[in-house]
TORVEXTI-301667 format. One line per field, with one value per residue (C-alpha): residue in three letters; x, y, z. Coordinates in Angstrom, 3 decimals, decimal comma, m for minus. Example, Ala and Ser with C-alpha at 12.3 -4.5 7.8 and 13.67 -1.06 7.14 Angstrom:
% TORVEXTI-301667
lomar <- ALA:SER
xx <- 12,300:13,670
yy <- m4,500:m1,060
zz <- 7,800:7,140
END
This chain:
% TORVEXTI-301667
lomar <- LEU:GLY:GLU:LYS:LEU:THR:MET:ARG:GLY:PRO:CYS:ALA:ALA:LEU:MET:VAL:LEU:ALA:LEU:GLY:LEU:CYS:LEU:SER:GLU:GLY:THR:GLU:MET:GLN:LYS:HIS:THR:TYR:VAL:ILE:VAL:GLY:ALA:GLY:PRO:ALA:GLY:LEU:GLN:LEU:ALA:ARG:GLU:MET:GLN:ILE:ALA:ASN:MET:ASP:TYR:VAL:VAL:LEU:GLU:LYS:GLY:ASP:ALA:PRO:GLY:MET:PHE:PHE:LYS:THR:PHE:PRO:ARG:HIS:ARG:THR:LEU:ILE:SER:ILE:ASN:LYS:PRO:TYR:VAL:GLY:SER:GLU:ASP:PRO:GLU:PHE:ALA:LEU:ARG:HIS:ASP:TRP:ASN:SER:LEU:LEU:SER:ASN:ASP:THR:SER:LEU:LEU:MET:THR:LYS:TYR:THR:GLU:GLU:TYR:TYR:PRO:HIS:ALA:ASP:VAL:TYR:VAL:GLN:TYR:LEU:ALA:ASP:TYR:ALA:SER:LYS:PHE:GLN:LEU:ASN:ILE:GLU:TYR:ASN:VAL:GLU:VAL:THR:LYS:ILE:GLN:LYS:LYS:GLY:LYS:SER:PHE:ILE:VAL:SER:THR:ASN:GLY:LYS:THR:TYR:SER:CYS:ARG:ALA:ALA:VAL:VAL:ALA:THR:GLY:LEU:SER:LYS:PRO:PHE:ILE:PRO:LYS:VAL:LYS:GLY:MET:GLU:LEU:ALA:GLN:GLY:TYR:GLU:ASP:CYS:SER:VAL:ASN:PRO:ALA:ASP:TYR:LYS:ASP:LYS:LYS:VAL:MET:ILE:LEU:GLY:LYS:GLY:ASN:SER:ALA:LEU:GLU:VAL:ALA:ASN:ASN:LEU:THR:GLY:VAL:ALA:HIS:MET:ILE:HIS:LEU:VAL:SER:SER:ASN:PRO:ILE:ARG:PHE:ALA:TYR:GLN:THR:HIS:PHE:PRO:GLY:ASP:VAL:ARG:SER:ILE:ASN:LEU:PRO:PHE:LEU:ASP:THR:TYR:GLN:LEU:LYS:SER:GLN:ASN:SER:MET:LEU:GLU:ALA:ASP:LEU:ASP:ALA:ASP:ASP:LEU:GLN:LEU:ARG:LYS:THR:ALA:ASN:GLY:ILE:GLN:LEU:LEU:GLY:HIS:ASP:ASP:LEU:GLU:ASP:ILE:ASP:GLU:PRO:LYS:THR:LYS:ILE:LEU:ASN:PRO:SER:ARG:ALA:THR:PHE:ASP:VAL:VAL:ILE:ARG:ALA:LEU:GLY:PHE:ARG:PHE:ASP:THR:SER:ILE:ILE:ALA:HIS:ARG:VAL:THR:MET:ASP:LYS:ALA:LYS:GLY:LYS:ARG:GLY:LYS:TYR:PRO:LYS:MET:ARG:HIS:ASP:PHE:SER:SER:GLU:SER:LEU:SER:ASP:LEU:TYR:PHE:ALA:GLY:ALA:ILE:MET:GLY:GLY:ARG:ASP:GLY:LYS:LYS:SER:SER:GLY:SER:PHE:ILE:HIS:GLY:PHE:ARG:TYR:ASN:VAL:ARG:PHE:LEU:ALA:LYS:PHE:LEU:ARG:GLU:LYS:TYR:GLU:LYS:VAL:PRO:PHE:PRO:ARG:ARG:LYS:LEU:VAL:ARG:ALA:THR:PRO:GLU:VAL:LEU:GLY:ALA:ALA:ILE:LEU:GLN:ARG:ALA:GLN:ARG:SER:SER:GLY:LEU:TYR:GLN:MET:PHE:ASP:PHE:LEU:CYS:ASP:VAL:ILE:THR:PHE:GLU:GLY:ASP:THR:PRO:VAL:TYR:TYR:GLU:GLU:MET:PRO:ILE:HIS:TYR:ALA:GLN:GLU:ARG:PHE:ALA:LYS:THR:ASP:PHE:PHE:THR:LEU:SER:MET:GLU:PHE:HIS:GLU:GLU:PHE:GLY:LYS:GLU:ASN:GLY:GLY:LEU:ARG:ARG:ASP:VAL:HIS:GLY:ALA:ASP:ARG:VAL:SER:SER:ARG:LEU:GLY:PRO:ALA:ALA:GLY:GLU:GLU:SER:ASN:PHE:VAL:HIS:PRO:VAL:VAL:ARG:TYR:TYR:SER:ASN:THR:ASN:PRO:PHE:VAL:GLU:ASP:TRP:MET:LYS:ALA:LEU:PRO:MET:HIS:HIS:PRO:LYS:ARG:THR:PHE:ILE:ALA:GLN:HIS:HIS:ILE:MET:GLU:ASP:GLN:LEU:PHE:ASP:PHE:SER:VAL:TYR:GLU:ARG:HIS:VAL:GLU:PRO:LEU:GLN:ARG:TYR:PHE:ALA:GLY:LEU:LEU:TRP:THR:ARG:LYS:GLU:LEU:ARG:PRO:ALA:ALA:LEU:SER:ALA:ALA:MET:VAL:ASP:PHE:PRO:ASP:LEU:LYS:MET:GLY:SER:ALA:PRO:THR:CYS:ALA:ALA:THR:ASP:THR:ALA:CYS:THR:SER:ALA:ALA:GLY:ASN:ASP:SER:ALA:PRO:VAL:PRO:PRO:GLU:ALA:VAL:GLU:ILE:PRO:VAL:PRO:GLN:HIS:PHE:ILE:THR:LYS:ASP:PHE:GLU:SER:ASP:ALA:ALA:MET:TYR:GLY:ALA:LYS:MET:ALA:LYS:GLY:SER:GLU:MET
xx <- m16,449:m14,936:m12,130:m8,858:m8,576:m5,166:m5,134:m2,200:m1,955:m4,692:m7,415:m6,211:m5,797:m9,358:m10,670:m8,888:m10,410:m13,857:m13,557:m12,661:m15,507:m17,845:m16,177:m16,773:m20,237:m22,477:m19,378:m19,528:m16,244:m16,250:m13,368:m12,044:m8,486:m8,726:m10,104:m10,629:m11,013:m12,840:m15,390:m13,891:m12,788:m9,513:m11,919:m14,148:m11,490:m9,925:m13,174:m13,754:m10,310:m10,525:m14,268:m13,041:m10,477:m12,824:m10,626:m12,242:m12,522:m15,053:m15,105:m15,768:m17,635:m18,361:m20,847:m24,216:m22,668:m19,613:m17,416:m18,466:m15,364:m16,957:m20,016:m18,007:m15,057:m13,985:m15,997:m17,076:m18,087:m15,942:m13,378:m10,149:m9,686:m10,557:m13,348:m13,144:m15,667:m14,366:m10,876:m10,985:m10,600:m12,982:m10,284:m11,422:m8,169:m6,709:m9,767:m8,762:m5,754:m8,177:m10,750:m9,457:m12,358:m13,613:m12,750:m11,715:m13,853:m15,199:m18,650:m18,998:m21,765:m19,855:m17,849:m17,988:m18,083:m21,281:m22,880:m21,612:m19,656:m18,439:m14,446:m14,373:m17,418:m19,654:m18,646:m22,231:m22,111:m19,183:m20,822:m23,582:m21,236:m19,518:m22,818:m23,792:m20,556:m20,879:m24,449:m23,919:m21,176:m22,853:m19,583:m19,169:m19,326:m20,786:m22,003:m22,514:m19,444:m16,884:m13,729:m12,011:m9,147:m6,695:m4,291:m1,938:m2,275:0,128:m0,080:m3,387:m5,365:m8,078:m10,072:m12,464:m15,639:m18,709:m20,261:m18,925:m15,231:m13,121:m10,077:m8,186:m4,782:m3,972:m5,642:m5,902:m6,312:m7,951:m9,075:m7,306:m5,749:m8,394:m6,796:m6,450:m2,838:m2,922:0,613:1,722:1,582:0,503:m3,074:m4,076:m7,442:m8,272:m8,103:m11,337:m10,561:m11,132:m12,999:m15,595:m15,431:m18,567:m18,941:m21,249:m19,493:m21,876:m20,243:m17,096:m18,611:m16,086:m13,897:m10,164:m9,192:m6,068:m5,853:m3,078:m1,793:m1,204:m2,397:m5,488:m7,755:m6,478:m6,981:m10,387:m11,431:m9,738:m11,718:m14,925:m14,112:m12,557:m15,664:m16,728:m13,838:m12,185:m8,840:m7,191:m3,732:m2,468:0,429:2,583:6,014:6,888:6,072:3,206:4,127:1,981:0,966:1,773:5,491:5,860:3,851:2,320:m1,494:m1,686:0,069:m1,973:m4,179:m5,234:m8,973:m7,762:m5,496:m7,987:m6,852:m3,477:m4,401:m5,947:m2,508:m0,153:m2,965:m2,719:m6,295:m5,429:m4,923:m1,428:0,694:3,360:5,839:6,077:7,601:4,767:6,714:8,600:8,655:7,990:5,216:1,623:m1,676:m2,903:m5,967:m6,261:m8,560:m8,669:m8,854:m6,004:m2,553:0,218:3,399:6,979:10,311:12,781:14,219:11,085:9,528:9,706:6,562:6,212:7,737:11,585:11,799:8,561:8,356:5,297:5,235:3,958:5,280:1,869:0,965:m2,218:m4,963:m7,346:m11,248:m10,943:m8,267:m8,740:m6,424:m6,424:m3,065:m4,502:m4,770:m2,468:m2,958:m4,803:m3,074:m5,501:m7,237:m4,122:m3,137:0,617:3,162:3,208:6,506:5,410:7,601:9,159:11,391:11,724:8,616:6,340:6,129:4,631:1,832:2,182:3,036:6,497:5,689:7,470:7,534:4,674:2,557:3,185:3,979:7,614:6,641:3,899:3,901:0,482:m0,689:m1,360:m2,366:m4,636:m5,657:m4,454:m2,025:m0,299:1,130:3,739:5,732:5,784:6,894:5,000:6,418:3,302:m0,266:m0,398:m2,301:m5,192:m7,848:m6,426:m3,158:m3,978:m6,910:m3,778:m1,674:m4,575:m4,900:m1,329:m1,860:m4,740:m2,565:0,387:m1,954:m3,197:0,260:1,660:m1,266:m3,091:m0,010:m1,623:1,189:1,411:m0,224:1,944:2,129:4,923:6,125:6,526:10,355:13,091:13,713:13,855:10,516:8,450:9,877:9,647:5,993:5,002:6,633:5,144:1,720:1,680:3,307:0,498:m2,404:m1,829:m3,405:m1,797:1,622:0,473:m1,099:1,706:4,422:7,983:6,515:4,653:6,559:5,940:8,561:9,930:12,057:12,951:11,879:14,744:15,044:11,313:10,623:7,723:5,842:4,297:2,259:2,315:4,379:6,208:9,423:11,541:9,098:10,051:13,817:13,709:11,236:13,485:16,849:18,739:17,543:17,950:14,982:13,701:11,558:9,132:7,855:6,598:8,545:9,331:12,781:14,243:15,404:12,076:10,502:12,930:15,136:18,621:20,921:18,162:15,951:12,954:12,826:9,575:7,606:5,447:8,698:9,858:12,487:10,025:10,982:14,724:16,316:18,615:15,558:15,563:15,070:18,724:18,380:15,400:17,069:16,452:12,554:11,049:7,380:6,271:7,501:8,226:11,668:13,211:15,881:17,940:19,038:21,532:22,241:23,586:26,468:29,869:30,902:28,635:31,048:29,804:29,900:27,199:25,195:25,000:23,482:19,767:18,406:17,403:20,623:22,038:25,501:23,650:22,047:20,967:23,125:21,469:18,421:16,512:14,106:11,484:11,162:8,448:5,404:2,830:m0,013:1,338:1,792:4,683:4,446:6,136:8,828:11,814:10,984:10,246:9,952:13,312:15,393:13,726:14,766:18,227:18,368:17,057:19,267:22,450:21,634:20,511:23,684:26,245:25,008:26,172:23,412:20,728:22,541:20,875:17,225:18,592:19,866:16,851:14,814:16,789:16,264:12,665:11,524:9,890:6,070:4,691:2,760:0,074:m1,283:m3,594:m4,832:m3,428:m4,026:m6,666:m6,353:m8,495:m9,821:m8,027:m5,502:m5,269:m1,692:m1,786:m4,587:m5,106:m4,147:m7,535:m8,632:m8,843:m12,107:m10,801:m11,166:m7,768:m5,617:m3,033:0,662:2,063:3,479:1,517:2,216:2,419:1,129:4,017:2,917:4,659:6,372:7,792:10,166:13,527:14,392:18,215:18,005:20,940:23,418:21,837:21,884:25,592:26,688:24,477:25,876:29,346:28,685:26,447:29,297:31,897:29,419:27,463:29,532:30,880
yy <- 0,660:4,112:3,106:1,760:m2,040:m3,458:m7,338:m9,517:m13,163:m15,796:m13,269:m10,749:m13,580:m14,484:m10,887:m10,512:m13,647:m12,658:m9,429:m10,923:m13,184:m10,280:m8,179:m11,073:m12,004:m11,356:m10,848:m12,844:m14,012:m14,615:m16,677:m16,361:m16,946:m13,454:m10,316:m7,467:m4,003:m1,955:m2,292:0,134:m1,376:m3,019:m4,862:m6,102:m7,267:m8,965:m10,834:m11,872:m13,419:m14,900:m16,241:m17,954:m19,549:m20,843:m19,055:m18,237:m14,442:m11,807:m7,965:m5,522:m2,109:0,566:2,180:0,694:m0,034:m0,613:2,369:4,989:7,019:7,658:9,004:12,015:12,169:13,797:16,538:17,871:14,355:13,878:10,954:11,290:7,446:6,844:4,908:4,096:1,431:1,238:m0,070:m1,810:m5,252:m7,928:m9,139:m8,306:m8,463:m6,018:m3,779:m3,527:m1,339:1,293:0,837:2,365:1,578:m1,886:m4,735:m7,808:m10,680:m12,678:m11,197:m8,949:m7,178:m6,056:m3,363:0,271:0,759:m0,849:1,620:4,764:6,122:9,088:9,131:10,607:8,917:10,531:9,375:8,540:5,818:4,355:3,936:2,192:m0,047:m0,995:m1,829:m4,213:m5,987:m6,706:m7,994:m10,028:m12,040:m12,091:m11,160:m11,946:m8,322:m7,368:m3,701:m1,043:m2,514:m0,218:m1,626:0,131:m1,729:m4,248:m6,113:m9,083:m11,836:m14,448:m15,756:m14,253:m10,960:m9,888:m7,425:m5,106:m3,299:m1,569:m4,911:m8,330:m9,102:m11,037:m13,295:m13,946:m15,388:m12,549:m9,095:m6,737:m3,266:m1,803:1,561:3,567:6,952:8,591:10,980:14,567:15,798:19,030:20,602:21,806:25,457:27,853:29,378:26,329:26,301:29,311:27,297:25,101:21,540:20,097:17,332:19,817:23,037:24,234:23,125:25,788:28,344:31,187:30,907:32,328:35,143:38,066:36,656:36,304:32,572:31,022:27,091:25,123:22,397:22,224:18,549:17,407:18,161:21,781:22,304:20,657:23,483:26,255:25,244:25,205:28,543:30,289:31,777:33,308:34,238:37,430:36,075:32,462:32,014:28,364:27,591:24,511:23,373:22,322:23,199:21,312:17,774:16,870:13,205:13,258:14,231:12,011:9,008:8,839:9,291:10,868:13,797:16,703:15,192:17,304:17,371:19,833:22,018:24,901:26,718:27,156:29,129:31,665:32,178:32,170:34,383:36,999:36,586:37,643:33,989:32,904:30,304:30,460:28,097:28,083:25,423:24,051:22,237:25,649:26,371:30,073:29,701:30,722:32,001:35,036:36,693:40,584:43,146:42,509:38,943:35,954:36,329:33,691:34,582:33,060:32,673:35,300:35,532:37,677:40,921:42,296:43,200:44,323:41,420:40,835:36,979:36,820:37,532:37,930:35,115:37,163:40,749:42,013:41,748:40,168:39,121:36,304:36,111:32,220:29,778:26,193:23,115:20,664:18,673:15,059:12,178:9,678:6,516:6,505:4,070:4,878:1,474:m0,449:m1,060:m1,556:0,896:0,979:2,484:5,092:5,567:8,964:8,626:11,952:12,711:10,302:12,436:9,753:9,155:5,469:2,693:0,828:m2,274:m5,374:m6,601:m8,677:m5,745:m6,781:m4,387:m3,848:m3,492:m6,070:m9,719:m10,961:m7,383:m6,709:m3,638:m3,601:m0,795:2,979:2,012:m0,249:2,642:2,955:0,121:1,616:5,027:7,069:5,168:3,183:2,997:1,170:4,027:3,821:1,196:0,299:m0,507:m1,816:m4,231:m6,567:m5,934:m7,388:m10,406:m10,960:m10,783:m13,203:m15,928:m14,923:m15,303:m18,579:m19,952:m18,690:m19,791:m22,615:m24,038:m23,985:m23,364:m19,905:m20,711:m21,482:m23,305:m25,200:m24,605:m27,727:m26,832:m24,327:m23,181:m19,667:m20,085:m21,204:m18,823:m16,072:m16,821:m17,152:m13,876:m11,862:m13,342:m11,842:m8,455:m8,190:m8,483:m8,441:m5,616:m6,090:m5,676:m2,655:m0,946:m1,759:m0,725:m0,908:m2,902:m6,170:m8,784:m12,176:m14,708:m17,671:m20,135:m23,873:m27,030:m29,316:m28,740:m27,535:m23,892:m22,631:m19,517:m17,209:m14,426:m10,739:m10,493:m7,354:m7,236:m7,184:m9,878:m12,205:m11,405:m12,599:m15,583:m16,899:m15,448:m19,123:m20,202:m18,821:m16,977:m14,419:m11,573:m9,716:m6,132:m3,182:0,064:3,606:4,805:5,487:9,031:9,814:12,860:13,246:16,218:16,420:19,005:21,230:20,849:18,635:16,695:17,513:14,285:15,854:16,907:15,807:13,646:11,525:8,764:8,292:8,511:5,471:3,110:0,160:m3,882:m3,986:m0,998:m1,679:m0,040:3,307:2,843:5,862:4,770:1,734:m1,304:m4,863:m5,531:m9,049:m9,682:m12,793:m13,473:m16,126:m17,522:m20,931:m19,970:m20,395:m17,001:m15,076:m14,139:m15,279:m11,576:m10,713:m13,575:m12,424:m9,151:m8,730:m9,324:m5,646:m4,171:m2,042:m4,047:m7,322:m6,948:m8,941:m10,892:m9,933:m7,961:m7,230:m4,201:m5,165:m2,158:0,247:0,004:2,738:0,426:m1,937:m4,758:m6,662:m9,403:m8,171:m10,736:m8,414:m5,820:m8,024:m11,670:m12,351:m9,896:m11,794:m15,112:m14,278:m12,914:m16,261:m18,206:m16,441:m17,198:m20,812:m21,648:m19,828:m19,864:m22,871:m23,359:m23,073:m25,531:m28,769:m27,312:m25,943:m29,718:m31,293:m29,148:m30,087:m33,877:m33,300:m32,786:m29,506:m29,872:m28,190:m25,677:m23,124:m19,798:m20,166:m18,405:m18,963:m22,716:m23,455:m26,420:m28,895:m28,343:m30,921:m29,129:m25,895:m25,524:m23,689:m21,286:m20,211:m16,847:m16,261:m14,602:m14,596:m16,545:m19,273:m22,729:m24,228:m26,077:m28,767:m27,996:m30,368:m29,039:m26,940:m26,371:m22,632:m22,069:m20,630:m18,579:m19,998:m16,541:m16,839:m19,682:m18,708:m20,427:m20,573:m20,666:m22,980:m20,779:m17,420:m19,002:m19,818:m16,507:m14,769:m17,021:m16,052:m12,460:m12,917:m15,005:m11,923:m9,769:m12,255:m14,562:m13,479
zz <- 52,705:52,290:55,093:53,674:53,752:54,085:53,988:53,151:52,444:51,748:52,768:50,148:47,406:48,087:48,105:44,604:43,400:44,540:43,038:39,606:39,940:40,378:37,459:35,193:36,098:33,259:30,814:27,864:26,306:22,648:21,167:17,473:15,970:14,501:15,591:12,981:14,456:11,772:8,915:6,512:2,945:4,656:7,289:4,590:2,199:4,783:6,177:2,640:2,049:5,283:4,563:1,334:3,366:6,046:8,633:12,030:12,299:13,359:12,484:15,280:14,005:16,204:13,638:12,549:9,027:7,113:5,660:8,353:7,626:4,003:5,429:6,570:4,449:2,124:3,484:0,104:m0,952:m3,910:m3,957:m5,463:m6,407:m10,123:m11,422:m15,188:m16,300:m20,191:m20,514:m23,803:m22,326:m20,685:m18,539:m15,150:m13,550:m16,046:m15,360:m11,817:m12,768:m13,676:m10,803:m7,646:m5,531:m5,768:m3,297:m4,649:m5,334:m8,285:m8,357:m11,022:m9,696:m6,890:m8,669:m8,362:m12,104:m11,890:m9,400:m11,226:m14,293:m12,510:m12,986:m9,514:m7,630:m4,803:m1,363:m0,684:m3,514:m2,239:1,145:m0,584:m2,412:0,953:2,640:m0,393:m0,336:3,401:3,300:m0,374:1,246:4,578:6,336:10,041:11,320:14,613:14,443:17,275:18,913:20,158:20,804:23,979:24,657:23,070:25,682:25,326:27,747:27,368:23,575:23,075:23,076:25,103:23,053:25,475:23,904:25,442:25,629:25,192:25,542:22,841:22,851:19,802:18,786:16,398:16,280:13,129:13,263:10,324:11,587:9,050:9,692:11,731:13,861:12,665:12,835:15,211:15,427:18,704:17,737:20,507:19,968:17,464:19,402:17,218:14,125:13,024:11,832:8,440:10,427:11,362:9,826:7,772:4,073:3,315:1,096:2,394:5,748:4,415:2,226:1,850:4,728:4,665:5,200:6,238:5,582:7,147:4,875:1,238:0,663:m0,801:2,010:2,124:m1,644:m1,242:1,083:m0,882:m4,095:m2,166:m1,137:m4,066:m5,698:m2,205:0,135:m0,194:0,113:0,915:2,002:2,173:4,643:5,294:6,085:2,635:m0,973:m2,885:m4,047:m7,332:m7,591:m11,404:m10,324:m7,626:m8,674:m5,110:m5,196:m1,902:m3,179:m4,759:m7,431:m10,539:m9,182:m6,672:m8,819:m9,658:m6,860:m8,019:m11,334:m8,719:m7,320:m10,101:m12,201:m9,286:m7,969:m4,325:m3,298:m2,119:m0,514:2,094:3,698:7,746:9,816:11,455:14,142:14,971:18,618:18,206:15,706:17,137:16,086:17,930:18,127:17,594:17,324:13,374:13,319:13,667:13,009:12,424:14,020:13,994:12,267:12,927:9,595:8,672:9,588:13,102:15,081:18,760:20,552:20,223:19,475:17,689:13,978:11,626:9,002:6,113:5,237:4,475:8,361:7,135:9,756:8,949:9,748:9,585:10,251:8,980:9,955:6,983:7,872:7,250:9,563:11,509:13,130:16,541:19,170:22,177:21,826:22,213:25,939:25,038:23,636:20,031:18,278:15,904:12,635:12,963:10,175:7,647:5,981:8,081:11,558:13,384:10,998:11,238:13,289:12,913:10,855:9,883:6,386:7,019:8,527:12,052:14,762:15,609:19,216:19,911:18,389:16,957:16,413:12,761:10,796:7,612:5,197:4,941:8,119:5,489:3,610:6,255:4,683:1,323:2,440:m0,085:m2,949:m3,787:m3,381:m0,064:1,802:m0,783:m1,591:m4,756:m3,380:0,089:m1,021:m2,449:0,536:2,712:0,353:1,043:4,805:4,752:3,205:5,595:8,564:7,484:6,680:10,456:12,550:10,723:9,047:5,460:2,989:1,128:m2,171:m5,183:m8,525:m9,894:m13,474:m15,723:m16,234:m16,115:m19,633:m21,000:m22,725:m19,782:m17,175:m19,871:m20,453:m16,816:m16,095:m19,186:m18,663:m15,127:m16,568:m19,177:m16,968:m13,083:m11,079:m7,746:m9,290:m11,334:m8,508:m5,983:m8,127:m6,201:m3,449:m4,337:m6,526:m7,794:m6,913:m8,865:m6,798:m6,807:m5,390:m6,502:m9,877:m10,536:m10,662:m8,274:m8,655:m5,888:m6,584:m4,882:m1,836:m0,372:m2,103:1,176:2,671:m0,298:0,303:3,870:3,217:0,576:1,712:2,143:m1,600:m5,235:m6,742:m9,159:m8,640:m11,053:m9,875:m11,711:m11,462:m12,296:m13,178:m9,701:m11,108:m13,111:m11,720:m8,766:m8,240:m9,845:m8,691:m7,399:m10,424:m10,782:m14,152:m16,152:m16,369:m19,180:m21,104:m24,503:m23,008:m20,733:m23,067:m23,092:m26,595:m25,463:m24,844:m26,781:m26,445:m25,316:m23,001:m20,984:m18,048:m19,737:m19,250:m17,232:m17,055:m15,184:m16,502:m15,390:m13,816:m13,324:m10,647:m9,781:m6,309:m5,086:m1,678:m2,385:m4,819:m3,413:m5,115:m3,008:m0,013:3,489:4,869:2,063:3,113:6,663:5,716:5,359:1,884:1,286:2,705:m0,088:0,044:m0,420:m3,744:m6,704:m9,024:m12,136:m13,121:m16,713:m17,195:m19,920:m21,633:m21,245:m23,747:m24,186:m24,595:m21,746:m24,370:m23,252:m25,896:m28,667:m29,640:m30,709:m28,028:m25,047:m25,574:m26,864:m24,563:m21,341:m22,691:m23,588:m19,714:m18,399:m20,892:m19,624:m16,082:m16,678:m18,541:m16,727:m12,906:m11,208:m8,613:m11,791:m13,896:m12,298:m12,877:m16,625:m17,187:m15,967:m18,220:m21,127:m20,747:m21,499:m24,924:m25,286:m26,331:m29,497:m27,164:m28,474:m27,419:m24,703:m21,656:m18,214:m16,807:m14,447:m11,940:m10,011:m6,665:m4,985:m2,791:m0,819:m1,010:m4,469:m6,003:m9,416:m10,786:m11,980:m8,731:m5,389:m5,077:m7,377:m6,428:m4,711:m7,077:m6,798:m6,343:m9,070:m11,799:m14,497:m18,048:m18,962:m22,319:m24,557:m27,514:m30,563:m31,271:m27,831:m29,133:m30,614:m33,704:m33,056:m29,564:m28,614:m30,255:m28,998:m25,366:m25,694:m27,130:m24,464:m21,724:m22,462:m22,025:m18,847:m17,330:m17,329:m15,328:m13,400:m11,516:m8,241
END
């Protein structure tokens, strides 16, 4: 058998077939429409969404319980995701705006706020929460199953594991960002990793410690050692980015700021900048400890081409690498293109607007990996953000692979009052739009003359999906310049001018803090030039026709008539009266006597059709797609509406028609 066999023709084919039969003997093939890899928060959330919709799925988890990542991380066991049980409202949807850990369900016992009242919970509590979530819903999870390879065969995936083999139509990788980032610095083996360094402060007593990194994990380590280490230096390629300044929850959070006092108040600790991607950077072991060398614009040492990083020529007893994590592609048999755009450094795979891989069809990503789509401009890398992205993904997959229409509800008619009420109800209470600001949006489009409402789609996905129609979007946004650098100076988000002096009902665009924004896109109007129609909807030269910023409110109450309701109605009135493509819907609505609607809660619908779901929650019974009355509070109705509409319509006609 050790001799080389050379066979050709039918004999070779028979031998290959025989070998294949031998290899497959005893191997069980399990078939599902969807295979989800990983039973972390994203895997559990997607499993629950699929369970509700009776979708054929299985979750494969290499550990013996869900949420294995949180059994180890964060290393010092305090989460930086907030947990606020008291929000002054009984509305569970509103409460999720301030609960960053819970997964979506209608079971009020499965809220992280019921497990602990700690504002920053202990990670062990979260591990128990995830286990209870999986157990309570009896999700289809197979534990101790380690996925070794995901390979595309024709229109299906073959998922190989340490036991059974699975086949599926679509594979969803929900393994998170699990691979530590290790820069290609010579001598990096001298550094300990955040993932396995000691967390016992006594091990660092009276030692000089260098920490590579200035993010939350690096500061988590630094704060743990501040009381015992002789000296701590933080080194990274860029200055610290503060979450309160950037609005990105992955930037440095206030819970990790104590170390910065010790630097600015001169207590032997320091921070340095060094390009950790530089070719000449290196860690070197010396008789006195470890030095970080590099950069030829700093002080010379013995070697002519290598410069010492810090003029003090400090050596360190310990170097700890705490530079975060990135996506691990090792289980995917095919080449997965990574996003190496500025600031991403290959951390995420390249994804389309529906969270599918750009390089491999029918492969999707869920969880923290989804943060690669919002580019650190929203919360997609964190549970309180990606739980909504995952809910969208479940609806998208069901529509694509099972031909079940994406949930929507039809509004009764296209009037400023009805459209305004639908928008303001969502702006007032939606947690998905609030948490995924600048990324998710609601959409109002038209089926004939009837307005149709879709909830929570990625903005760019909505622009592509409705590219041949006319539609409105609702999103929550910060002012694009708020907290950004201007002329090299970063605006103080805590300064007295954080609220613009020009802000008012007619100048909602001056809002700095998060607020609702409504935009109108037209693709059927003849005034839109053909060359514009050929561009992608998110292309900067192919933009919206008109937008309206609903002015910010300190209490997030957008129901004040003079400040929020009337300006939004005027916006809709101007478009309905002046845009040719919207006039049929407006005229159709005008033919119906407007009912004497009273204030009320969002409507619920009977469980007769799966084409539409209620806004009440993701576990709600399916509802019919026929027209739904949106309760319009009496103070939403303009007394002299026709004259207002005509006046505003004339004003809009000058700037809106193209």
